[in-house]
Backbone as ProteinMPNN parsed JSONL, in Angstrom:
{"seq_chain_A": "MNKIKEFTNSERDHYKDLYTDLILSIDNISELLDEDDYNSRFFIKKVHIIKDYLDKLDDADYKADKKDFFDFLKSDEKYKTEVLNFKSTIINDLKKLELCRKCKCLKCVSSCSFKKCLNCLPSYYVHNCNKMDNCITKGLNTITLYSNDEERDVNFEALGLLEDLKENKYYIYLVENNNRNNQHILQYIKYLNGEVEYLPITKEDLDKIYDSFVKLNCYE", "coords_chain_A": {"N_chain_A": [[1.002, -1.253, -0.029], [0.637, 1.999, -0.784], [1.893, 4.254, 1.379], [2.081, 7.227, 1.12], [0.847, 8.155, -0.527], [-0.962, 10.331, -0.334], [0.268, 12.925, 0.114], [1.486, 12.968, -2.315], [-0.454, 13.208, -3.977], [-1.832, 15.468, -3.397], [0.471, 17.664, -3.759], [0.883, 16.848, -6.374], [-1.508, 17.463, -7.7], [-1.749, 20.395, -6.805], [0.499, 21.645, -8.248], [0.318, 20.672, -10.608], [-1.494, 21.985, -11.67], [-0.637, 24.446, -11.794], [1.645, 24.695, -13.587], [-0.141, 23.558, -15.855], [-1.221, 26.146, -15.791], [0.865, 28.224, -16.718], [1.947, 27.209, -19.118], [-0.297, 26.889, -20.776], [0.06, 29.896, -20.839], [1.998, 30.507, -22.184], [2.09, 29.513, -24.42], [0.098, 30.911, -25.575], [1.294, 33.587, -26.265], [3.915, 32.887, -27.372], [3.918, 33.324, -29.873], [3.761, 36.147, -30.743], [6.086, 37.256, -29.738], [9.301, 38.901, -29.826], [12.762, 37.15, -30.552], [14.368, 38.083, -28.296], [12.939, 38.736, -26.115], [11.4, 37.178, -25.676], [12.964, 34.822, -24.691], [14.063, 36.522, -22.948], [11.996, 36.319, -20.416], [11.034, 35.222, -17.514], [9.374, 32.744, -16.442], [8.881, 30.991, -18.621], [11.732, 30.166, -19.096], [12.182, 28.636, -17.13], [10.245, 27.009, -16.416], [9.847, 24.424, -16.972], [11.114, 23.414, -14.877], [8.962, 22.714, -12.814], [7.495, 20.416, -14.368], [9.673, 18.757, -14.015], [9.212, 18.129, -11.341], [7.28, 17.322, -10.852], [7.55, 14.789, -12.371], [8.962, 13.459, -10.394], [7.309, 13.386, -8.308], [5.691, 11.325, -9.762], [7.558, 9.276, -9.623], [8.212, 9.008, -7.048], [5.61, 7.49, -6.229], [5.094, 5.342, -8.006], [7.81, 3.989, -6.849], [6.875, 3.458, -4.271], [4.321, 2.271, -4.985], [5.198, -0.017, -5.896], [6.246, -2.243, -4.005], [6.638, -5.293, -2.882], [5.25, -7.807, -1.635], [6.693, -7.85, 1.193], [7.592, -5.75, 1.764], [5.507, -4.523, 2.59], [5.153, -3.682, 5.355], [7.205, -1.82, 5.546], [8.38, 1.462, 5.692], [7.291, 4.445, 3.84], [8.379, 6.729, 3.737], [10.781, 7.134, 3.244], [10.595, 7.632, 0.228], [9.586, 9.69, 0.029], [10.962, 11.558, 1.59], [13.135, 11.952, -0.232], [12.013, 12.861, -2.135], [11.425, 15.207, -1.038], [13.76, 16.547, -0.692], [14.724, 16.944, -3.241], [12.954, 18.655, -3.541], [14.055, 21.262, -2.104], [15.596, 22.085, -3.805], [15.05, 23.598, -5.326], [12.606, 25.18, -4.662], [13.678, 28.001, -4.585], [12.423, 28.974, -7.136], [10.081, 27.95, -7.672], [8.413, 28.817, -5.538], [8.781, 31.659, -6.959], [7.519, 31.31, -9.512], [5.013, 30.4, -8.706], [4.681, 33.484, -8.226], [4.664, 34.165, -10.9], [2.526, 33.493, -11.991], [0.787, 34.921, -11.138], [1.327, 37.638, -12.111], [0.902, 40.629, -14.088], [2.648, 40.582, -16.204], [2.974, 37.916, -17.728], [0.839, 37.363, -19.7], [1.297, 39.419, -21.347], [1.942, 41.181, -24.248], [2.947, 43.47, -24.971], [5.039, 45.97, -26.71], [6.965, 47.816, -24.665], [9.104, 50.317, -22.241], [9.62, 49.019, -19.841], [11.467, 46.517, -17.591], [10.862, 44.414, -17.594], [10.444, 40.79, -16.566], [13.598, 40.928, -16.209], [14.115, 42.931, -14.129], [12.753, 41.47, -12.051], [12.834, 41.144, -9.077], [13.088, 38.122, -6.78], [10.946, 38.061, -4.706], [9.17, 39.636, -5.909], [6.052, 40.49, -7.814], [4.555, 42.031, -11.075], [1.947, 44.179, -9.954], [0.305, 45.782, -11.472], [0.321, 47.565, -14.708], [0.565, 50.98, -16.388], [1.195, 50.566, -19.061], [3.377, 52.077, -19.961], [4.395, 54.648, -18.839], [4.429, 54.05, -16.236], [4.533, 51.924, -13.424], [3.457, 48.847, -10.937], [4.849, 46.854, -8.591], [4.715, 44.218, -6.581], [4.52, 42.074, -3.592], [6.351, 43.139, -1.603], [8.263, 42.163, 1.944], [7.047, 42.622, 5.471], [8.05, 45.846, 6.261], [10.315, 47.749, 8.167], [10.315, 50.459, 10.273], [11.703, 53.386, 11.973], [10.21, 55.389, 14.578], [10.474, 58.84, 14.93], [8.843, 60.416, 16.018], [7.214, 58.832, 17.593], [9.651, 57.548, 18.871], [9.794, 54.402, 18.4], [9.957, 51.74, 16.523], [8.391, 50.798, 13.847], [6.177, 48.633, 12.492], [5.379, 48.034, 8.844], [3.064, 47.571, 6.373], [3.645, 47.426, 2.626], [2.338, 48.805, 0.461], [2.33, 48.942, -2.224], [5.016, 49.067, -5.116], [6.125, 51.525, -6.611], [7.055, 51.961, -9.705], [8.403, 54.881, -11.754], [8.675, 55.693, -15.05], [9.463, 58.047, -15.892], [10.079, 60.186, -14.17], [12.321, 58.756, -13.926], [12.133, 57.34, -11.258], [11.795, 55.308, -8.039], [8.232, 54.727, -5.787], [7.221, 54.403, -2.462], [4.015, 52.931, -1.137], [3.728, 52.73, 2.045], [1.784, 51.363, 5.085], [0.972, 51.232, 7.959], [0.681, 48.391, 9.818], [-0.488, 48.128, 12.49], [-2.393, 50.078, 12.424], [-4.071, 51.351, 10.587], [-4.589, 53.474, 9.349], [-1.866, 55.477, 9.67], [-0.238, 56.276, 6.721], [1.889, 56.441, 4.529], [3.771, 57.775, 1.769], [6.551, 57.322, -0.25], [10.276, 58.288, -1.474], [11.504, 55.936, -3.367], [14.955, 54.446, -2.718], [17.351, 52.21, -3.556], [20.579, 50.67, -3.27], [23.525, 49.935, -4.889], [25.101, 48.372, -3.262], [22.739, 47.152, -2.002], [21.798, 48.433, 0.343], [18.96, 50.41, 1.452], [17.186, 53.635, 1.246], [14.206, 55.366, 2.534], [12.877, 58.23, 1.08], [11.613, 61.122, 1.97], [8.732, 63.118, 0.528], [7.69, 66.06, -1.548], [4.701, 67.529, -0.856], [3.34, 68.396, -3.203], [4.371, 66.574, -5.347], [3.707, 64.333, -3.95], [0.385, 64.311, -4.189], [0.718, 63.75, -6.806], [1.564, 61.392, -6.907], [0.484, 59.805, -5.347], [-2.415, 59.476, -6.582], [-1.523, 58.175, -9.085], [-0.521, 55.499, -7.716], [-3.408, 54.634, -7.221], [-4.86, 54.921, -9.694], [-3.556, 52.888, -10.719], [-4.539, 50.902, -9.377], [-3.757, 49.695, -6.705], [-4.739, 49.384, -3.633], [-5.774, 46.965, -4.004]], "CA_chain_A": [[-0.006, 0.09, 0.025], [1.635, 3.376, -1.078], [1.739, 5.854, 2.166], [2.761, 8.808, 0.801], [-0.277, 8.832, -1.712], [-2.15, 11.665, 0.131], [1.17, 13.489, -0.133], [1.696, 13.128, -3.31], [-2.089, 13.73, -4.818], [-1.893, 17.127, -2.811], [1.505, 18.185, -4.617], [0.948, 17.075, -7.914], [-2.924, 18.401, -8.192], [-1.191, 21.927, -7.165], [2.005, 22.069, -9.201], [-0.172, 20.633, -12.336], [-2.239, 23.28, -12.296], [0.453, 25.859, -11.863], [2.297, 24.019, -14.669], [-1.073, 23.768, -16.865], [-1.407, 27.87, -16.397], [1.665, 28.638, -16.938], [2.094, 26.414, -20.439], [-1.487, 27.654, -21.486], [-0.043, 31.575, -21.045], [3.603, 30.493, -22.916], [1.066, 29.017, -26.26], [-1.02, 32.323, -26.088], [2.005, 34.566, -26.372], [5.161, 32.737, -27.885], [4.053, 33.78, -31.843], [3.471, 37.321, -30.922], [7.104, 38.197, -28.996], [10.411, 39.02, -30.722], [13.281, 36.451, -29.932], [15.123, 38.805, -27.057], [11.811, 38.938, -25.312], [10.454, 35.502, -25.391], [13.626, 34.663, -23.815], [14.104, 36.858, -21.81], [10.761, 35.778, -19.223], [11.147, 34.428, -16.0], [8.615, 31.606, -16.174], [9.521, 30.627, -19.973], [13.025, 29.457, -18.62], [11.777, 27.862, -15.928], [8.713, 26.351, -16.389], [10.511, 22.98, -16.861], [11.385, 22.919, -13.052], [7.544, 21.899, -12.502], [8.464, 19.33, -15.029], [10.427, 17.696, -13.224], [8.942, 18.17, -9.828], [5.562, 16.236, -11.265], [8.12, 13.803, -12.382], [9.713, 13.211, -9.191], [6.371, 12.72, -7.806], [5.747, 10.269, -10.004], [9.201, 8.285, -9.757], [8.143, 7.989, -5.302], [4.667, 6.677, -5.951], [6.151, 4.067, -8.523], [8.495, 3.045, -5.845], [5.822, 3.196, -3.015], [3.237, 1.082, -5.42], [5.704, -1.448, -6.136], [6.54, -2.622, -2.844], [6.071, -6.323, -2.687], [4.507, -8.378, -0.056], [7.85, -8.804, 2.363], [8.398, -4.711, 2.26], [4.386, -4.257, 3.071], [4.925, -3.088, 6.592], [8.529, -0.826, 5.247], [7.488, 2.844, 5.638], [7.309, 4.923, 2.668], [8.818, 8.327, 4.352], [12.088, 7.93, 2.286], [10.774, 8.416, -0.873], [8.83, 11.42, 0.883], [12.158, 12.406, 2.144], [13.53, 12.065, -1.687], [10.946, 14.478, -3.085], [11.894, 16.94, -0.273], [14.993, 16.965, -0.737], [14.463, 17.592, -4.339], [11.727, 20.412, -3.643], [14.3, 21.992, -1.341], [16.67, 22.768, -4.585], [14.406, 24.248, -6.555], [11.916, 25.889, -3.979], [12.623, 29.193, -4.991], [12.226, 28.976, -8.521], [9.031, 27.233, -7.724], [8.127, 30.269, -5.197], [8.773, 32.119, -8.299], [6.41, 30.338, -10.841], [3.623, 30.941, -8.348], [4.08, 35.12, -8.47], [4.639, 34.788, -12.387], [0.903, 33.275, -12.048], [-0.399, 36.689, -11.505], [2.115, 38.614, -12.477], [0.701, 40.99, -15.149], [3.46, 40.101, -17.652], [2.842, 36.79, -17.829], [-0.114, 37.652, -20.243], [1.504, 40.969, -21.954], [2.551, 40.874, -25.242], [2.766, 44.907, -25.134], [6.126, 46.847, -26.361], [6.784, 48.761, -23.414], [10.02, 50.424, -21.597], [10.169, 48.185, -18.501], [12.602, 45.958, -17.916], [9.908, 43.042, -16.942], [11.596, 39.705, -15.647], [15.271, 41.869, -15.707], [14.406, 44.024, -13.403], [12.212, 41.544, -11.068], [13.435, 40.615, -7.502], [12.4, 36.743, -6.14], [9.575, 38.011, -3.8], [7.953, 40.512, -6.563], [5.618, 40.331, -8.953], [4.024, 43.126, -11.671], [0.49, 43.971, -9.921], [-0.714, 46.459, -12.331], [1.24, 49.057, -14.879], [-0.143, 51.361, -17.497], [2.035, 50.359, -20.317], [3.727, 53.303, -20.92], [5.376, 54.906, -17.947], [3.98, 53.766, -14.459], [4.127, 50.187, -12.781], [3.416, 48.776, -9.829], [4.698, 45.613, -8.145], [3.789, 44.043, -5.053], [5.525, 41.113, -2.695], [7.547, 43.013, -0.731], [8.192, 42.424, 2.981], [7.127, 43.522, 6.082], [8.889, 46.893, 6.24], [10.35, 48.148, 9.559], [11.049, 52.126, 10.208], [11.723, 54.175, 13.184], [9.34, 56.734, 14.515], [10.871, 59.977, 16.01], [7.821, 60.882, 17.146], [6.843, 58.318, 18.765], [10.368, 56.792, 19.375], [9.364, 53.248, 18.375], [10.149, 50.782, 15.553], [6.981, 50.515, 13.619], [6.024, 48.016, 11.209], [4.32, 48.615, 7.763], [3.111, 46.787, 4.728], [4.011, 47.709, 1.424], [0.964, 48.414, -0.567], [3.574, 48.522, -3.703], [6.714, 49.64, -5.31], [5.733, 52.123, -8.044], [8.469, 52.597, -10.989], [8.008, 55.942, -12.351], [10.001, 55.749, -16.15], [9.129, 59.706, -16.511], [11.229, 60.784, -12.946], [13.135, 57.314, -13.181], [12.125, 56.995, -9.543], [10.631, 54.635, -7.377], [8.204, 55.602, -4.906], [6.924, 53.147, -2.412], [3.402, 53.116, -0.14], [3.372, 52.001, 2.748], [0.884, 51.252, 5.81], [1.355, 50.412, 9.279], [0.622, 47.069, 10.457], [-1.32, 47.849, 13.728], [-2.79, 51.386, 12.36], [-3.924, 51.428, 8.925], [-4.616, 55.303, 9.286], [-0.801, 55.387, 9.365], [-0.113, 55.844, 5.927], [3.363, 57.124, 4.182], [4.305, 57.676, 0.455], [8.157, 57.515, 0.007], [10.611, 57.749, -2.104], [12.624, 54.642, -2.541], [16.618, 53.78, -3.343], [18.008, 50.879, -3.486], [21.822, 51.515, -3.914], [24.032, 48.681, -5.196], [25.484, 47.035, -1.875], [22.191, 46.512, -1.001], [21.361, 49.432, 1.3], [17.674, 50.907, 0.988], [16.772, 54.874, 1.444], [13.591, 56.083, 1.939], [13.388, 60.096, 1.439], [10.581, 62.393, 1.713], [8.137, 64.129, -0.858], [6.648, 67.403, -1.766], [3.303, 67.567, -1.227], [2.933, 68.589, -4.753], [4.864, 65.343, -5.727], [2.469, 63.368, -3.094], [-0.929, 64.091, -4.933], [0.518, 63.32, -7.955], [2.382, 60.416, -7.001], [-0.771, 59.008, -4.456], [-3.225, 59.453, -7.614], [-1.068, 56.976, -9.94], [-1.45, 54.393, -7.065], [-4.924, 54.759, -7.076], [-4.93, 54.575, -11.052], [-3.058, 51.367, -10.432], [-5.466, 49.863, -8.122], [-2.773, 49.43, -5.837], [-5.45, 48.405, -2.856], [-6.268, 45.51, -4.408]], "C_chain_A": [[0.321, 1.193, -0.093], [1.115, 4.307, 0.427], [2.067, 6.698, 2.479], [1.492, 9.223, -0.107], [-0.781, 10.343, -1.777], [-1.414, 12.657, -0.12], [1.115, 13.974, -1.151], [0.834, 13.609, -4.456], [-2.01, 15.299, -4.321], [-0.98, 18.016, -3.434], [1.225, 18.439, -5.852], [-0.647, 17.769, -8.313], [-2.473, 20.21, -7.805], [-0.184, 22.716, -8.198], [1.305, 21.513, -10.739], [-0.736, 21.29, -12.929], [-1.673, 24.96, -12.409], [1.12, 25.526, -13.687], [1.38, 24.213, -16.116], [-1.277, 25.81, -17.075], [-0.509, 28.591, -17.151], [2.102, 28.244, -18.884], [1.263, 27.18, -21.575], [-0.605, 29.239, -21.635], [1.169, 31.272, -22.2], [2.648, 30.322, -24.018], [1.076, 30.297, -26.498], [0.2, 33.415, -26.831], [3.292, 34.496, -26.985], [5.291, 33.478, -29.158], [4.059, 35.479, -31.577], [5.017, 38.073, -30.036], [8.157, 37.986, -29.796], [11.201, 37.683, -29.641], [13.558, 36.695, -28.353], [13.941, 38.9, -26.044], [11.035, 37.781, -25.058], [11.465, 34.634, -24.075], [13.658, 35.05, -22.699], [12.982, 36.666, -20.325], [11.265, 34.703, -18.359], [10.547, 32.813, -16.365], [8.86, 30.667, -17.661], [10.238, 29.586, -19.999], [13.276, 28.475, -17.971], [10.874, 27.139, -15.673], [8.978, 24.96, -16.435], [10.729, 22.654, -15.642], [10.108, 22.662, -12.615], [7.587, 20.958, -12.904], [8.187, 18.352, -14.089], [10.365, 17.281, -11.619], [7.964, 17.106, -9.892], [6.32, 15.144, -11.721], [8.849, 13.008, -10.923], [8.47, 12.737, -8.34], [5.72, 11.528, -8.09], [6.208, 9.406, -10.189], [8.697, 8.048, -8.02], [6.59, 7.735, -5.675], [4.893, 5.45, -6.709], [6.423, 2.724, -7.974], [8.019, 2.522, -4.598], [4.771, 2.168, -3.686], [4.08, 0.036, -5.747], [6.3, -2.732, -5.237], [5.995, -4.309, -2.774], [5.872, -6.611, -1.571], [5.304, -8.469, 1.131], [8.173, -7.251, 2.733], [7.043, -4.255, 2.734], [4.468, -3.377, 4.314], [6.635, -2.214, 6.744], [7.582, 0.636, 5.331], [8.098, 3.685, 4.522], [8.028, 6.329, 2.629], [10.128, 8.364, 3.273], [12.022, 8.193, 1.154], [9.884, 9.678, -0.97], [9.618, 12.068, 0.66], [13.04, 12.772, 0.608], [13.066, 13.321, -2.188], [11.197, 15.397, -2.39], [12.449, 17.476, -0.648], [15.24, 17.65, -2.361], [14.192, 19.012, -4.345], [12.831, 21.682, -3.525], [15.59, 22.952, -2.176], [16.221, 23.613, -5.412], [13.329, 25.442, -5.997], [11.851, 27.203, -4.259], [12.423, 29.686, -5.796], [10.666, 29.03, -8.592], [8.315, 28.425, -6.837], [7.785, 31.469, -6.258], [7.328, 32.296, -9.279], [5.329, 31.085, -9.987], [3.208, 32.572, -8.366], [3.932, 35.118, -9.969], [3.634, 34.756, -12.87], [0.087, 34.537, -12.281], [0.44, 37.969, -11.719], [1.245, 39.514, -13.884], [1.163, 41.013, -16.138], [3.064, 38.694, -18.389], [1.858, 36.518, -19.24], [0.507, 38.646, -21.722], [2.206, 40.786, -23.131], [2.875, 42.483, -25.795], [4.614, 45.127, -25.397], [5.906, 47.815, -25.366], [8.499, 49.182, -22.627], [10.706, 49.775, -20.311], [10.825, 47.351, -18.795], [11.607, 44.303, -17.784], [10.626, 42.348, -16.442], [12.688, 39.999, -15.436], [15.402, 42.02, -14.917], [13.166, 43.677, -12.413], [12.858, 40.972, -10.118], [12.329, 39.056, -7.122], [11.173, 37.294, -5.283], [8.763, 38.98, -4.715], [7.164, 39.507, -7.707], [4.632, 41.79, -9.812], [2.403, 42.943, -10.796], [0.028, 44.391, -10.864], [0.806, 47.659, -13.305], [0.266, 49.805, -15.826], [0.37, 51.053, -19.221], [3.395, 51.334, -20.617], [4.878, 53.726, -19.324], [5.413, 54.668, -16.234], [3.971, 52.327, -14.198], [3.929, 49.689, -11.489], [3.679, 47.107, -9.633], [4.635, 45.594, -6.882], [4.843, 42.945, -4.595], [6.122, 41.284, -2.099], [7.228, 42.507, 0.971], [7.734, 43.205, 3.808], [8.071, 44.705, 6.265], [9.107, 47.519, 7.888], [11.261, 49.307, 9.579], [10.774, 52.594, 11.729], [11.484, 55.083, 12.793], [9.943, 57.47, 14.939], [10.063, 60.249, 16.515], [7.829, 60.13, 18.174], [8.099, 57.185, 19.412], [10.011, 55.244, 19.578], [10.032, 52.763, 17.088], [8.804, 50.632, 14.986], [6.919, 49.879, 12.099], [5.547, 47.986, 9.902], [4.254, 47.63, 6.826], [2.96, 47.77, 3.639], [3.178, 47.89, 0.499], [1.198, 48.428, -2.072], [4.549, 49.414, -4.287], [6.75, 50.544, -6.677], [7.037, 52.576, -8.688], [7.533, 53.55, -11.884], [8.617, 56.171, -13.487], [10.218, 57.802, -16.51], [10.306, 60.54, -15.63], [12.585, 59.82, -12.959], [13.525, 57.596, -11.892], [11.562, 56.0, -9.235], [10.027, 55.167, -5.981], [6.991, 53.941, -4.248], [5.55, 53.688, -1.347], [3.055, 52.587, 0.347], [2.194, 52.159, 3.908], [0.926, 50.661, 7.086], [0.431, 49.429, 9.82], [-0.958, 47.319, 11.544], [-2.019, 49.024, 14.071], [-2.982, 51.537, 11.047], [-3.741, 53.23, 8.903], [-2.642, 56.391, 9.068], [-0.661, 55.443, 7.647], [1.087, 56.671, 5.348], [3.658, 57.018, 2.702], [6.122, 58.408, 0.426], [8.892, 57.603, -1.235], [11.521, 56.311, -1.673], [13.96, 54.295, -3.391], [17.15, 52.863, -2.851], [19.334, 51.132, -3.907], [22.463, 49.869, -4.245], [24.677, 47.695, -4.194], [24.381, 47.102, -1.283], [20.999, 47.458, -0.437], [19.918, 49.655, 0.539], [17.246, 52.159, 1.534], [15.301, 54.755, 1.424], [13.332, 57.786, 2.411], [11.868, 60.185, 1.118], [9.955, 62.724, 0.633], [7.37, 65.171, -0.559], [5.254, 67.257, -1.615], [2.876, 67.75, -2.505], [3.2, 67.034, -5.913], [3.632, 64.154, -4.872], [1.088, 63.015, -3.879], [-0.934, 63.136, -6.003], [0.699, 61.743, -8.433], [0.698, 59.356, -6.058], [-1.837, 58.874, -5.724], [-2.396, 58.661, -8.97], [-1.398, 55.492, -8.96], [-2.489, 53.676, -7.37], [-5.083, 54.493, -8.83], [-4.791, 52.948, -11.424], [-3.469, 50.192, -9.794], [-4.23, 49.181, -7.351], [-3.649, 48.685, -3.948], [-5.942, 46.926, -3.075], [-5.79, 43.972, -4.44]], "O_chain_A": [[0.3, 1.635, 1.056], [0.055, 4.932, 0.452], [2.357, 7.139, 3.592], [1.188, 10.389, -0.358], [-0.942, 11.161, -2.682], [-2.039, 13.59, -0.624], [0.8, 15.153, -1.311], [1.167, 14.179, -5.495], [-2.179, 16.207, -5.134], [-1.408, 19.134, -3.721], [1.215, 19.513, -6.452], [-0.755, 18.561, -9.25], [-2.884, 21.127, -8.515], [-0.132, 23.842, -8.691], [1.734, 21.904, -11.824], [-0.788, 21.459, -14.147], [-2.068, 26.041, -12.845], [0.919, 26.205, -14.694], [1.792, 24.743, -17.148], [-1.411, 26.49, -18.092], [-0.815, 29.398, -18.029], [2.493, 29.102, -19.675], [1.602, 27.751, -22.612], [-0.712, 29.724, -22.761], [1.11, 32.007, -23.185], [2.468, 31.392, -24.6], [1.776, 30.865, -27.337], [-0.07, 33.977, -27.892], [3.922, 35.526, -27.225], [6.289, 34.084, -29.55], [4.504, 36.07, -32.56], [5.022, 39.27, -29.752], [8.14, 36.988, -30.516], [10.768, 37.266, -28.567], [13.214, 35.966, -27.422], [14.33, 39.249, -24.93], [10.128, 37.629, -24.238], [11.084, 34.083, -23.042], [13.431, 34.439, -21.655], [13.438, 36.963, -19.22], [11.769, 33.604, -18.589], [11.307, 31.857, -16.521], [9.026, 29.462, -17.472], [9.985, 28.491, -20.499], [14.18, 27.643, -18.043], [10.756, 26.611, -14.567], [8.17, 24.263, -15.821], [10.511, 21.489, -15.309], [10.287, 22.142, -11.513], [7.743, 20.098, -12.038], [7.307, 17.629, -13.622], [11.054, 16.527, -10.932], [7.872, 16.168, -9.1], [5.667, 14.135, -11.452], [9.11, 11.805, -10.886], [8.609, 11.707, -7.68], [5.251, 10.765, -7.246], [5.662, 8.522, -10.85], [8.793, 6.882, -7.639], [6.209, 8.003, -4.536], [4.891, 4.417, -6.039], [6.06, 1.554, -8.095], [8.448, 1.555, -3.969], [4.364, 1.249, -2.976], [3.473, -1.025, -5.897], [6.681, -3.832, -5.637], [4.786, -4.443, -2.587], [6.173, -5.952, -0.576], [4.834, -9.061, 2.102], [8.859, -7.072, 3.739], [7.248, -3.332, 3.523], [3.834, -2.322, 4.292], [7.162, -2.03, 7.841], [6.385, 0.768, 5.078], [9.307, 3.63, 4.295], [8.208, 6.944, 1.578], [10.44, 9.357, 2.615], [12.926, 8.844, 0.629], [9.627, 10.411, -1.924], [9.566, 13.013, -0.127], [13.535, 13.89, 0.465], [13.577, 14.391, -2.519], [11.25, 16.52, -2.892], [12.27, 18.63, -1.037], [15.853, 18.699, -2.561], [14.728, 20.024, -4.797], [12.833, 22.689, -4.234], [16.255, 23.9, -1.76], [16.906, 24.312, -6.159], [13.151, 26.468, -6.654], [10.789, 27.825, -4.306], [12.174, 30.889, -5.709], [10.029, 29.824, -9.284], [7.53, 29.084, -7.518], [6.709, 32.065, -6.325], [6.506, 33.174, -9.544], [4.806, 32.135, -10.362], [2.063, 33.014, -8.462], [3.164, 35.953, -10.446], [3.314, 35.451, -13.835], [-0.749, 34.973, -13.073], [0.097, 39.124, -11.465], [0.98, 38.732, -14.797], [0.52, 41.364, -17.127], [2.899, 38.606, -19.606], [2.098, 35.487, -19.869], [0.128, 38.486, -22.883], [3.238, 40.128, -23.0], [3.035, 42.66, -27.003], [5.429, 44.65, -24.607], [4.895, 48.503, -25.224], [9.166, 48.163, -22.45], [11.851, 49.911, -19.878], [11.034, 47.096, -19.981], [12.122, 43.204, -17.986], [11.556, 42.83, -15.796], [13.161, 39.466, -14.432], [16.422, 41.634, -14.345], [12.501, 44.577, -11.899], [13.62, 40.088, -10.51], [11.102, 39.021, -7.211], [10.238, 36.501, -5.394], [7.613, 39.188, -4.327], [7.428, 38.419, -8.219], [4.032, 42.54, -9.042], [1.745, 41.906, -10.886], [-0.768, 43.648, -11.44], [1.777, 48.239, -12.819], [-0.82, 49.273, -16.054], [-0.187, 51.379, -20.27], [4.234, 51.133, -21.495], [5.883, 53.112, -18.963], [6.199, 55.028, -15.358], [3.281, 51.606, -14.919], [4.476, 50.474, -10.715], [3.04, 46.238, -10.226], [4.53, 46.556, -6.121], [5.938, 42.899, -5.157], [6.786, 40.374, -1.603], [6.046, 42.455, 1.311], [7.732, 44.402, 3.521], [9.198, 44.264, 6.486], [8.163, 47.7, 8.658], [12.422, 49.371, 9.175], [9.851, 52.237, 12.461], [11.782, 55.712, 11.778], [10.431, 56.886, 15.906], [10.234, 60.445, 17.719], [8.224, 60.387, 19.311], [7.822, 56.253, 20.167], [9.926, 54.792, 20.72], [10.769, 53.609, 16.581], [7.969, 50.28, 15.819], [7.343, 50.3, 11.022], [4.467, 47.582, 10.333], [5.204, 46.923, 6.488], [2.26, 48.779, 3.724], [3.218, 47.082, -0.43], [0.424, 48.015, -2.937], [4.779, 50.517, -3.791], [7.388, 50.196, -7.671], [7.856, 53.382, -8.245], [6.481, 53.308, -12.475], [9.429, 57.071, -13.273], [10.99, 58.447, -17.219], [11.167, 61.282, -16.102], [13.598, 59.989, -12.281], [14.612, 57.934, -11.424], [10.727, 55.569, -10.031], [10.697, 55.79, -5.156], [6.389, 53.046, -4.843], [5.769, 54.719, -0.712], [2.188, 51.793, -0.017], [1.525, 53.176, 3.722], [0.907, 49.432, 7.148], [-0.642, 49.822, 10.279], [-2.083, 46.846, 11.385], [-2.337, 49.331, 15.22], [-2.031, 51.865, 10.338], [-2.825, 53.923, 8.46], [-2.385, 57.48, 8.555], [-1.086, 54.387, 7.178], [1.18, 57.778, 5.878], [3.822, 55.837, 2.395], [6.639, 59.439, 0.855], [8.343, 57.07, -2.198], [11.96, 55.813, -0.636], [13.94, 53.927, -4.566], [17.404, 52.756, -1.651], [19.432, 51.818, -4.925], [21.909, 48.834, -3.876], [24.741, 46.472, -4.327], [24.464, 47.135, -0.055], [19.785, 47.372, -0.618], [19.673, 49.26, -0.601], [16.755, 51.909, 2.634], [14.85, 54.127, 0.466], [13.486, 58.368, 3.484], [11.167, 59.564, 0.319], [10.624, 62.646, -0.398], [6.579, 65.286, 0.376], [4.689, 66.719, -2.567], [1.883, 67.109, -2.849], [2.521, 66.615, -6.851], [2.904, 63.335, -5.432], [0.706, 61.879, -4.16], [-1.728, 62.241, -6.292], [0.367, 61.1, -9.43], [0.175, 58.323, -6.479], [-2.129, 57.679, -5.779], [-3.068, 58.741, -9.997], [-2.212, 54.623, -9.273], [-2.576, 52.491, -7.692], [-5.661, 53.418, -8.992], [-5.485, 52.149, -12.053], [-3.037, 49.045, -9.678], [-3.923, 48.018, -7.609], [-3.177, 47.754, -3.297], [-6.376, 46.063, -2.311], [-6.547, 43.099, -4.864]]}, "name": "protein", "num_of_chains": 1, "seq": "MNKIKEFTNSERDHYKDLYTDLILSIDNISELLDEDDYNSRFFIKKVHIIKDYLDKLDDADYKADKKDFFDFLKSDEKYKTEVLNFKSTIINDLKKLELCRKCKCLKCVSSCSFKKCLNCLPSYYVHNCNKMDNCITKGLNTITLYSNDEERDVNFEALGLLEDLKENKYYIYLVENNNRNNQHILQYIKYLNGEVEYLPITKEDLDKIYDSFVKLNCYE"}
């Protein structure tokens, strides 16, 4: 009796759905992209990893199913462990492919100035864009900033990171986790050494940038 069937079925159902969604999207856009754009898409380059994992699940089931009578009482956990060990080597790509499924770039064939996958960090995805000069990415972790007024660290949720091609700047929309009325839009600068700086913006810029966030449905 296969004792890991519940595990393999659950994993297979989840990743088969992901694989199908990505393959269908690739089929829909493949003839509409130029070669450079096609080859730059992360999900196109990495979708085979999901198939490799599905094959690994099938292999584990095959080994568990083929046990003879004398192996009946033996544990199947070693086959599950083999699968999980393999999954651990590709987990970052699997997580990124999950984000690709809800990324606006997945089915987009528009010619634009954004760098798309080439500029996308591991935990990010494009939430929305106007295909011209404004793009919002999501997927940021909780951000902790020190409040001089309150003399304490404050944890914020990032509603989105706005890229403004006209200004060649990034802006981040922050909402405090424990006080949704405490909201800030700041200029976001990430340096080559990985350090991040958050700078205040003028009232005039604030109104304009807030409108850009709203137009791109940052609250969704």
